[in-house]
C-alpha positions, 0 to 999 in steps of 0.5 A: 499499500505504501509503495503505491501511495509513494509512487503516486506523489510525484504525479500528485504534485504535478496535478496539484501545481498545474493551476498555479503555474506562471502563464509562460510555463503553464503549457509546458507543465501541462504537456509534461503532466499528461505525458507522465500520467499517460506514459509512466503512471497510468500504464503501471496501475492498469498493469497491476489491476490486469495482472492480479485481476482483483477489484482493488490495488492490493489484494481484494481489499479496499485500502488507502492506495485505492483512495489515492489512485481515485483522487489522482484520476479525478484530478487528472481528469479535471485537467484532461477530461479524456486522459483515461481513454486508453485505460479501460481497467482504470476507468472501471476502477474509477467507476467502482470506487466512485460508487462505494456509498461513503465515497459517492456521498463525498464526491457529490457537488458541494462536498468538502473534497477540495476548496475552489481556487479563488482567482485572486489568490493565484498571484500570491501562490505563484509568488510564494512557490515560484 
């Protein structure tokens, strides 16, 4: 579980920082982010699901790794809605995990999944991190 979660941190950071990239770097960041997601990270998780044939990443038991992967998928789709087009097992995984009752409730509009980015805050964030 820890191995999978740690493996997702780099992609998570790319996805989280996308909205805060300076205008002159945003397109390059997007290209890099999509490339890493579709050529490095998602193929690995697609293979894991295919190789063991279970519903979850580790054994056949829901874990933190599944929650983290779902969040990565949702964040990636916010940036590029068709990013899972070549990953049918990840599409099924997303649907399956999203329909767990407590997660389904959490993902409803108005939930506390994440606070919206306030446009007036973006320049301040860019100044701090870049």
